[in-house]
C-alpha positions in Angstrom: 21.1 68.9 60.0 17.5 69.7 59.3 16.6 73.3 59.2 13.5 75.4 59.7 11.5 77.0 56.9 10.8 80.7 57.1 10.0 83.2 54.2 10.8 80.5 51.7 14.2 79.9 53.0 15.8 77.0 55.0 17.2 78.5 58.2 18.8 77.8 61.6 17.5 79.1 64.9 18.4 82.7 65.6 20.0 81.6 68.8 22.0 78.9 66.9 20.9 76.1 69.4 19.8 72.8 68.3 17.9 69.6 69.6 19.0 66.0 69.3 16.7 63.9 67.1 16.6 60.3 68.5 15.6 57.2 66.6 12.8 55.2 68.2 14.4 52.0 66.7 17.5 52.1 68.8 17.3 55.4 71.1 20.4 56.8 69.2 20.9 60.2 67.8 20.6 60.6 64.0 20.0 64.3 63.4 19.7 67.7 64.8 16.9 70.2 64.3 16.9 73.9 65.3 15.7 74.8 68.8 13.4 77.7 67.7 12.2 80.2 70.3 10.3 83.6 70.5 12.7 85.2 67.9 12.2 82.6 65.3 8.3 82.5 65.8 8.4 86.3 65.5 10.3 86.1 62.2 7.7 83.4 60.9 4.7 85.4 61.8 6.1 88.4 60.0 6.9 86.3 57.0 3.3 85.1 57.1 1.9 88.6 57.2 4.2 89.8 54.5 2.8 87.0 52.2 -0.7 88.0 52.8 0.3 91.6 51.8 2.1 90.4 48.8 2.0 87.7 46.1 0.1 85.1 48.4 -2.7 87.5 49.3 -3.3 88.6 45.7 -3.8 85.1 44.3 -7.1 84.0 43.3 -8.8 80.9 44.7 -8.2 79.3 41.3 -4.4 80.0 41.6 -4.2 78.8 45.2 -6.0 75.6 44.3 -3.6 74.9 41.3 -0.7 75.3 43.8 -2.1 72.9 46.2 -2.8 70.3 43.3 0.8 70.8 42.2 2.1 70.1 45.7 0.0 66.9 45.9 1.6 65.8 42.6 5.1 66.7 44.1 4.4 64.7 47.3 3.7 61.7 45.2 6.7 62.2 43.1 8.8 62.2 46.3 6.7 59.3 47.8 9.6 57.0 48.6 11.8 59.8 50.2 9.0 61.2 52.4 8.0 57.7 53.6 11.7 57.0 54.6 11.8 60.3 56.6 8.4 59.4 58.2 9.5 55.9 59.1 12.8 57.0 60.5 11.4 59.8 62.6 8.6 57.8 64.1 9.7 54.1 63.9 6.4 53.1 62.2 6.4 50.2 59.7 7.1 51.1 56.0 3.6 50.0 55.0 2.1 52.6 57.4 4.6 55.2 56.4 3.9 54.7 52.8 0.1 55.0 53.5 0.7 58.2 55.5 2.3 59.8 52.4 -0.5 58.9 50.1 -2.9 60.4 52.5 -0.8 63.6 52.7 -1.1 64.0 49.0 -4.8 63.4 49.2 -5.2 66.3 51.4 -3.5 68.6 49.0 -5.6 67.1 46.1 -8.9 67.4 47.8 -8.4 71.0 49.1 -6.8 72.1 46.0 -9.9 71.1 44.0 -12.1 72.7 46.7 -10.3 76.1 46.8 -12.6 77.8 44.2 -15.9 75.9 45.3 -16.5 77.9 48.4 -18.9 80.5 47.5 -20.7 83.5 49.4 -24.3 84.1 49.1 -26.9 86.7 48.8 -29.7 87.5 51.4 -33.1 88.6 50.2 -33.6 91.9 52.3 -35.5 95.2 52.1 -36.3 96.9 49.0 -33.6 99.1 48.0 -30.8 96.9 49.5 -28.5 94.4 48.0 -26.9 92.0 50.8 -24.0 89.7 50.1 -22.2 87.4 52.5 -18.5 86.9 51.7 -16.3 84.1 52.8 -12.8 85.4 53.6 -9.5 84.0 55.0 -8.8 84.5 58.6 -5.2 85.9 58.2 -2.2 84.1 59.7 -3.2 80.7 61.2 -0.9 78.7 63.5 -0.9 74.9 63.4 0.6 72.9 66.3 0.8 69.3 65.2 1.7 66.0 67.1 4.4 63.4 66.6 2.2 60.3 65.6 1.4 61.2 62.2 3.5 64.3 61.3 3.0 64.1 57.5 -0.7 63.3 57.7 -1.4 66.0 60.2 0.5 68.5 58.2 -1.8 68.0 55.4 -4.9 67.8 57.5 -4.1 71.2 59.1 -2.6 73.4 56.6 -4.3 72.2 53.1 -7.7 73.8 54.2 -6.0 76.8 55.6 -4.1 77.5 52.4 -7.1 76.7 50.2 -9.0 79.5 52.0 -6.1 81.9 51.4 -4.5 82.0 54.9 -0.8 82.0 55.4 0.4 79.4 57.9 3.0 78.9 60.6 3.5 75.4 61.7 5.1 74.1 64.8 5.7 70.3 64.4 6.4 68.1 67.5 10.2 68.0 68.2 10.0 64.2 68.2 9.0 64.1 64.5 9.3 67.0 62.1 11.5 65.9 59.2 8.7 65.1 56.7 6.9 68.6 57.4 10.2 70.5 56.8 10.7 68.6 53.5 7.2 69.3 52.4 7.7 72.9 52.9 10.8 72.7 50.7 8.7 70.9 48.1 6.1 73.7 48.3 8.7 76.2 47.4 9.8 74.3 44.3 6.1 74.2 43.0 5.8 77.9 43.4 4.3 78.8 46.7 5.4 82.4 47.5 7.7 83.1 50.4 5.9 83.2 53.7 2.9 81.3 52.6 4.1 78.3 54.6 6.6 78.5 57.5 7.8 75.8 59.7 9.4 76.6 63.2 10.9 73.7 65.0 11.7 73.6 68.8 10.3 72.6 72.1 6.4 73.0 72.8 7.0 75.1 76.0 9.3 77.4 74.1 8.3 77.7 70.3 4.9 76.2 70.7 3.9 78.4 73.7 5.0 81.5 72.1 3.2 80.7 68.9 -0.1 80.1 70.6 0.2 83.4 72.5 1.5 85.5 69.6 -0.7 88.7 68.9 0.0 88.3 65.1 -1.9 84.9 65.0 -5.5 85.0 63.9 -6.5 81.3 64.4 -4.9 78.2 66.1 -5.2 74.5 65.3 -3.8 72.3 67.9 -3.8 68.4 68.2 -2.4 66.9 71.3 -2.8 66.3 75.0 -5.7 67.6 76.9 -3.5 69.4 79.4 -1.8 71.5 76.6 -5.0 71.9 74.7 -6.3 73.9 77.7 -3.2 76.1 77.7 -3.7 76.7 73.9 -7.4 77.6 74.4 -6.5 80.0 77.2 -3.8 81.6 75.0 -6.2 82.0 72.2 -8.9 83.5 74.5 -6.4 86.2 75.6 -6.1 87.3 72.0 -9.8 86.8 71.3 -9.1 84.3 68.4 -10.7 81.0 67.5 -9.0 77.6 67.9 -9.7 74.2 66.9 -8.7 71.5 69.3 -8.2 67.7 68.8 -7.4 66.4 72.2 -7.4 62.7 72.0 -9.9 59.9 72.9 -10.8 56.5 74.5 -12.8 55.2 71.5 -15.1 52.3 72.3 -16.3 49.3 70.2 -19.8 48.4 71.4 -20.3 44.8 70.2 -23.7 43.2 70.4 -24.4 39.3 70.4 -25.5 39.3 66.6 -22.3 40.7 65.4 -20.4 39.1 62.5 -17.4 38.1 64.6 -15.4 37.0 61.3 -15.6 40.6 60.1 -15.4 42.4 63.4 -12.3 40.7 65.1 -9.7 41.6 62.5 -10.9 45.2 62.2 -11.0 45.6 66.1 -7.4 44.3 66.3 -6.2 46.6 63.6 -7.9 49.5 65.3 -5.8 49.3 68.5 -2.4 48.2 66.9 -2.4 50.7 64.0 0.6 52.9 64.4 1.4 51.0 67.6 -1.7 52.3 69.3 -0.4 55.9 68.9 -3.5 57.2 67.4 -6.1 59.5 68.9 -8.8 57.5 67.6 -7.5 54.1 68.7 -10.2 51.7 69.5 -8.8 51.1 72.9 -12.1 50.0 74.8 -13.9 46.8 73.8 -17.4 46.6 75.2 -19.0 43.2 74.4 -22.4 41.6 75.1 -22.0 38.9 77.7 -23.5 36.0 75.5 -20.5 36.3 73.0 -17.9 37.7 75.3 -16.0 34.3 75.9 -15.9 33.6 72.1 -15.0 37.2 71.3 -12.0 37.0 73.7 -10.9 33.6 72.4 -10.8 35.0 68.9 -9.1 38.2 69.8 -6.5 36.4 72.0 -5.5 34.4 68.9 -5.1 37.5 66.7 -3.2 39.3 69.6 -0.8 36.2 69.9 0.2 36.6 66.2 1.0 40.3 66.4 4.7 41.0 65.7 6.8 44.1 66.7 9.8 45.2 64.8 11.7 48.0 63.1 10.4 50.0 60.1 12.5 47.9 57.6 10.9 44.6 59.0 7.5 46.0 58.0 5.7 44.0 60.7 2.5 44.8 62.5 3.8 47.4 64.9 6.9 49.4 65.3 8.4 51.1 68.5 6.6 53.9 70.1 8.1 57.2 69.6 10.3 57.9 72.5 11.3 56.7 76.0 8.6 58.7 77.9 5.8 57.0 75.7 7.4 53.5 76.4 7.5 54.3 80.1 3.8 55.5 80.0 2.5 52.2 78.3 4.5 50.1 80.7 3.1 52.1 83.7 -0.5 51.3 82.7 0.2 47.7 82.2 1.8 47.5 85.6 -1.2 49.2 87.0 -3.4 46.5 85.5 -1.2 43.9 86.9 -1.4 45.3 90.3 -5.2 45.3 90.1 -5.3 41.7 89.1 -6.7 42.4 85.6 -6.0 39.4 83.5 -3.8 39.4 80.4 -5.6 37.5 77.9 -2.9 37.6 75.2 0.1 39.5 74.1 2.1 40.0 70.8 5.7 39.5 70.6 8.9 41.4 69.8 11.0 40.2 66.8 14.3 38.7 67.5 17.4 40.7 67.1 15.8 44.2 68.0 18.1 47.0 69.4 18.2 46.8 73.1 17.7 50.6 73.5 14.7 50.9 71.1 11.4 52.0 72.4 9.4 48.6 72.0 6.4 47.7 73.8 4.3 44.5 73.7 0.7 44.7 72.3 -1.6 43.5 75.1 -5.3 42.3 75.4 -6.8 42.9 78.9 -9.9 41.1 79.8 -12.7 41.8 82.6 -11.4 45.4 83.0 -13.4 47.4 85.6 -15.0 50.3 83.7 -13.6 52.9 86.1 -10.0 51.6 86.2 -7.4 53.8 84.7 -6.7 51.5 81.7 -10.3 51.9 80.8 -10.5 55.6 81.4 -7.3 57.1 80.3 -5.7 57.4 76.9 -2.7 55.2 77.1 -1.6 55.8 73.4 -0.3 52.5 73.1 -1.3 48.9 71.8 -3.4 48.1 74.8 -7.0 47.0 74.4 -9.2 46.9 77.6 -12.2 44.6 77.2 -15.4 44.4 79.3 -18.9 42.9 79.1 -22.4 44.3 79.3 -25.9 42.9 79.4 -28.5 45.3 78.0 -28.4 47.9 75.1 -28.7 50.6 77.8 -25.7 49.4 79.8 -23.6 49.1 76.6 -24.4 52.8 75.7 -23.7 53.8 79.4 -20.3 52.2 79.3 -19.6 53.7 75.9 -20.2 57.2 77.3 -18.5 56.6 80.6 -15.1 58.4 80.0 -14.3 62.1 79.6 -13.5 61.6 76.0 -15.8 61.5 72.8 -13.8 61.3 69.6 -14.8 58.1 67.9 -16.8 54.9 68.3 -18.0 52.0 66.7 -21.3 49.9 66.9 -21.3 46.4 65.9 -24.7 44.7 65.2 -26.8 43.4 62.3 -30.2 44.9 63.8 -30.8 48.1 61.8 -32.9 49.6 64.6 -30.3 49.0 67.2 -27.6 50.5 64.9 -29.5 53.7 64.7 -30.5 54.0 68.4 -27.0 53.3 69.8 -25.1 55.4 67.2 -27.3 58.3 68.1 -27.0 57.8 71.8 -23.1 57.5 71.7 -21.5 60.9 72.4 -18.7 61.1 69.8 -17.7 63.1 66.8 -17.6 60.1 64.5 -19.5 56.8 64.8 -18.9 53.7 62.7 -21.4 51.0 62.2 -19.9 47.5 61.5 -16.5 49.0 60.7 -13.8 51.2 62.1 -11.4 53.7 60.6 -8.5 55.9 62.2 -10.5 59.2 61.8 -12.1 58.3 58.5 -11.3 59.7 55.1 -10.1 63.1 54.1 -13.7 63.9 53.1 -15.3 63.1 56.4 -15.8 65.9 59.0 -13.7 64.9 62.0 -13.4 66.2 65.6 -14.6 65.5 69.2 -17.0 66.2 71.9 -16.5 66.5 75.6 -12.7 66.5 76.5 -11.7 65.4 73.0 -11.9 69.1 72.0 -14.0 71.0 69.6 -14.1 72.3 66.1 -14.1 70.1 62.9 -11.3 69.2 60.6 -11.5 67.3 57.2 -14.1 67.7 54.7 -15.7 71.0 53.6 -16.3 71.8 57.3 -12.5 72.5 57.6 -12.8 75.2 55.1 -15.4 76.9 57.2 -13.4 76.6 60.2 -10.3 78.2 58.4 -12.4 81.3 57.2 -14.8 83.9 58.3 -17.6 85.7 56.8 -18.2 89.3 55.9 -21.7 90.7 55.3 -21.8 93.6 52.8 -25.0 95.7 52.9 -25.6 97.9 49.9 -28.2 100.5 49.8 -28.9 101.5 46.1 -32.3 103.2 46.6 
């Protein structure tokens, strides 16, 4: 049975209760995790404060950075083990799981190297004064991470927090928490002091809710649904602390009639089927100028018809979705599209011999989708691409901005002026021109606008989010 990680030790829940871990591949139980609750969160927060008062809080930025770098090396040394855990927990193809572990290591490398590069500054002031602005850790930071990329999200969330000298308490999703637990164990092996990293497993409405409300927490990072994000922000407000929220998206591709379709079509296809569409940045809306709409749909239909879904070991284009509820959600939206008469232009196929109780869904390309239909407005979180057409540049921009979300977008055109106009007009935290990537690189600031959330992760901006400033005014006469 997997265990939580508190104060440098692998432990069971105080209550002794456990939760079943089900495989997305066949729906069968393959492990248990502790069902942490208020008592376990309290212990984790206490351990984090003790670390700040002890060895972790006394470390220099250089020493913290070296530990993070060592952890990145340790992750790479255990690459195969961690990828297997990630694939078994989430059902994703092995190629995707392997890529995720490489990115996890990169987070520790990037922020390990950055730890001693964040400097304060001096402000010129009145004669007789010396004014210094220091950048300091926030204290104990809470990190509530989702199930779609548990390893990547762990690194993205805790690496900058640790680099700035915070102690962390992580609540991973109950559907996928094995790789975060193992990484915490590896952190102990490379020398992280007890309490610097703590992992509490359990249900969101129990362990997650108490963590977000805990008076000993100084900051919250949350990635997940809009509804839960609102609750997290309310909890943060009651304790007057800052939070960073990444709450999903409905990312558009705006494709103009001068687009290089040979380049665009494969990238747009990967942008919706990556991780079986279970990606906040999935390019789930396709907005195509009318002159090339028929050709674009013909090409995409050919691509979709070749998509294969299978188990992680088959290493095909897609794996299963993470659980039964997610499978039912995707099927619900496809049924709504069918009920509305929206045409299915193409579908992928399931590999033969898949377990009957696995959580598999069929990748689907929908055409001529009304812009206000639920499949064009809601985050489905599955491999469903909703295509629609437009006439003018202004209409394309209006359609791109027509949802409540604003996380990522892409502009496809060979016209330089149009590239600049449209990318500036689209309301999103990241905009790609003639390309598309799931959230971009570790170095690139990432986050949303509108109901996609606020605050920024990745890049040096994450270090600013995970820290605060202190202004020291010294009168020396």
